[in-house]
PyMOL commands that place a pseudoatom at each C-alpha (Angstrom):
pseudoatom trace, name=CA, resn=MET, resi=1, chain=A, elem=C, hetatm=0, pos=[13.482, 11.610, 6.708]
pseudoatom trace, name=CA, resn=ASP, resi=2, chain=A, elem=C, hetatm=0, pos=[15.232, 14.522, 5.016]
pseudoatom trace, name=CA, resn=THR, resi=3, chain=A, elem=C, hetatm=0, pos=[12.700, 17.135, 6.500]
pseudoatom trace, name=CA, resn=ASN, resi=4, chain=A, elem=C, hetatm=0, pos=[9.409, 17.601, 8.570]
pseudoatom trace, name=CA, resn=GLU, resi=5, chain=A, elem=C, hetatm=0, pos=[7.315, 18.656, 5.840]
pseudoatom trace, name=CA, resn=VAL, resi=6, chain=A, elem=C, hetatm=0, pos=[4.348, 16.322, 5.266]
pseudoatom trace, name=CA, resn=ILE, resi=7, chain=A, elem=C, hetatm=0, pos=[3.440, 16.157, 1.827]
pseudoatom trace, name=CA, resn=ASP, resi=8, chain=A, elem=C, hetatm=0, pos=[0.617, 13.276, 2.169]
pseudoatom trace, name=CA, resn=HIS, resi=9, chain=A, elem=C, hetatm=0, pos=[-1.012, 10.821, 4.037]
pseudoatom trace, name=CA, resn=CYS, resi=10, chain=A, elem=C, hetatm=0, pos=[-1.468, 7.162, 3.596]
pseudoatom trace, name=CA, resn=PRO, resi=11, chain=A, elem=C, hetatm=0, pos=[-4.641, 6.166, 2.251]
pseudoatom trace, name=CA, resn=VAL, resi=12, chain=A, elem=C, hetatm=0, pos=[-5.098, 3.254, 4.107]
pseudoatom trace, name=CA, resn=CYS, resi=13, chain=A, elem=C, hetatm=0, pos=[-4.039, 4.411, 7.603]
pseudoatom trace, name=CA, resn=ASP, resi=14, chain=A, elem=C, hetatm=0, pos=[-4.104, 7.942, 7.321]
pseudoatom trace, name=CA, resn=LYS, resi=15, chain=A, elem=C, hetatm=0, pos=[-0.624, 8.121, 8.625]
pseudoatom trace, name=CA, resn=GLU, resi=16, chain=A, elem=C, hetatm=0, pos=[1.510, 11.122, 7.703]
pseudoatom trace, name=CA, resn=ILE, resi=17, chain=A, elem=C, hetatm=0, pos=[3.980, 10.858, 4.660]
pseudoatom trace, name=CA, resn=PHE, resi=18, chain=A, elem=C, hetatm=0, pos=[6.961, 13.278, 4.829]
pseudoatom trace, name=CA, resn=PHE, resi=19, chain=A, elem=C, hetatm=0, pos=[9.422, 14.478, 2.433]
pseudoatom trace, name=CA, resn=GLY, resi=20, chain=A, elem=C, hetatm=0, pos=[12.403, 12.122, 1.711]
pseudoatom trace, name=CA, resn=GLN, resi=21, chain=A, elem=C, hetatm=0, pos=[10.375, 9.051, 3.028]
pseudoatom trace, name=CA, resn=VAL, resi=22, chain=A, elem=C, hetatm=0, pos=[10.549, 5.867, 1.304]
pseudoatom trace, name=CA, resn=VAL, resi=23, chain=A, elem=C, hetatm=0, pos=[6.930, 5.241, 0.223]
pseudoatom trace, name=CA, resn=TRP, resi=24, chain=A, elem=C, hetatm=0, pos=[5.469, 2.451, -2.418]
pseudoatom trace, name=CA, resn=LYS, resi=25, chain=A, elem=C, hetatm=0, pos=[2.700, 4.259, -4.569]
pseudoatom trace, name=CA, resn=VAL, resi=26, chain=A, elem=C, hetatm=0, pos=[-0.304, 2.632, -6.137]
pseudoatom trace, name=CA, resn=GLY, resi=27, chain=A, elem=C, hetatm=0, pos=[-1.628, 5.047, -8.779]
pseudoatom trace, name=CA, resn=THR, resi=28, chain=A, elem=C, hetatm=0, pos=[-1.166, 8.621, -7.545]
pseudoatom trace, name=CA, resn=ASP, resi=29, chain=A, elem=C, hetatm=0, pos=[-1.536, 7.186, -3.784]
pseudoatom trace, name=CA, resn=LEU, resi=30, chain=A, elem=C, hetatm=0, pos=[1.695, 7.251, -1.356]
pseudoatom trace, name=CA, resn=CYS, resi=31, chain=A, elem=C, hetatm=0, pos=[1.532, 4.177, 1.022]
pseudoatom trace, name=CA, resn=CYS, resi=32, chain=A, elem=C, hetatm=0, pos=[3.609, 4.000, 4.214]
pseudoatom trace, name=CA, resn=SER, resi=33, chain=A, elem=C, hetatm=0, pos=[4.359, 0.285, 4.096]
pseudoatom trace, name=CA, resn=VAL, resi=34, chain=A, elem=C, hetatm=0, pos=[4.607, -2.612, 1.848]
pseudoatom trace, name=CA, resn=GLU, resi=35, chain=A, elem=C, hetatm=0, pos=[1.268, -4.124, 3.720]
pseudoatom trace, name=CA, resn=HIS, resi=36, chain=A, elem=C, hetatm=0, pos=[-0.801, -0.877, 2.812]
pseudoatom trace, name=CA, resn=MET, resi=37, chain=A, elem=C, hetatm=0, pos=[0.483, -1.016, -0.616]
pseudoatom trace, name=CA, resn=LEU, resi=38, chain=A, elem=C, hetatm=0, pos=[-1.065, -4.886, -1.195]
pseudoatom trace, name=CA, resn=LYS, resi=39, chain=A, elem=C, hetatm=0, pos=[-4.141, -3.510, 0.833]
pseudoatom trace, name=CA, resn=ARG, resi=40, chain=A, elem=C, hetatm=0, pos=[-4.526, -0.567, -1.559]
pseudoatom trace, name=CA, resn=ALA, resi=41, chain=A, elem=C, hetatm=0, pos=[-3.907, -2.460, -4.897]
pseudoatom trace, name=CA, resn=LYS, resi=42, chain=A, elem=C, hetatm=0, pos=[-6.239, -4.953, -3.442]
pseudoatom trace, name=CA, resn=VAL, resi=43, chain=A, elem=C, hetatm=0, pos=[-3.795, -7.683, -4.125]
pseudoatom trace, name=CA, resn=VAL, resi=44, chain=A, elem=C, hetatm=0, pos=[-5.156, -11.287, -3.998]
pseudoatom trace, name=CA, resn=ILE, resi=45, chain=A, elem=C, hetatm=0, pos=[-2.861, -14.516, -3.938]
pseudoatom trace, name=CA, resn=VAL, resi=46, chain=A, elem=C, hetatm=0, pos=[-4.248, -17.382, -5.396]
pseudoatom trace, name=CA, resn=ASN, resi=47, chain=A, elem=C, hetatm=0, pos=[-2.672, -20.842, -6.556]
pseudoatom trace, name=CA, resn=SER, resi=48, chain=A, elem=C, hetatm=0, pos=[-2.407, -20.754, -10.114]
pseudoatom trace, name=CA, resn=GLY, resi=49, chain=A, elem=C, hetatm=0, pos=[-4.952, -23.162, -11.996]
pseudoatom trace, name=CA, resn=GLN, resi=50, chain=A, elem=C, hetatm=0, pos=[-7.130, -22.602, -8.763]
pseudoatom trace, name=CA, resn=GLU, resi=51, chain=A, elem=C, hetatm=0, pos=[-8.125, -19.033, -9.537]
pseudoatom trace, name=CA, resn=GLY, resi=52, chain=A, elem=C, hetatm=0, pos=[-12.275, -19.853, -8.539]
pseudoatom trace, name=CA, resn=GLY, resi=53, chain=A, elem=C, hetatm=0, pos=[-10.931, -21.506, -5.194]
pseudoatom trace, name=CA, resn=ALA, resi=54, chain=A, elem=C, hetatm=0, pos=[-10.029, -20.150, -1.805]
pseudoatom trace, name=CA, resn=SER, resi=55, chain=A, elem=C, hetatm=0, pos=[-7.606, -16.639, -1.610]
pseudoatom trace, name=CA, resn=HIS, resi=56, chain=A, elem=C, hetatm=0, pos=[-5.999, -14.495, 0.317]
pseudoatom trace, name=CA, resn=ALA, resi=57, chain=A, elem=C, hetatm=0, pos=[-6.854, -11.154, -0.196]
pseudoatom trace, name=CA, resn=HIS, resi=58, chain=A, elem=C, hetatm=0, pos=[-5.134, -8.387, 1.302]
pseudoatom trace, name=CA, resn=THR, resi=59, chain=A, elem=C, hetatm=0, pos=[-7.923, -6.633, 2.569]
for i in range(1, 59): cmd.bond("trace and resi %d" % i, "trace and resi %d" % (i + 1))
show_as sticks, trace
zoom trace
């Protein structure tokens, strides 16, 4: 991290995001981890051709 300046908070866990920190962006939201990015984006993993069946959602 370049500075101690907090520029945002992760919308999933409310963890501070600092200037210069590597983050993942969903729309205008900055997420602190890939897992939180997936949760924020409401990504759902399915098997192709079986979209109506069981899935694994990142919630």
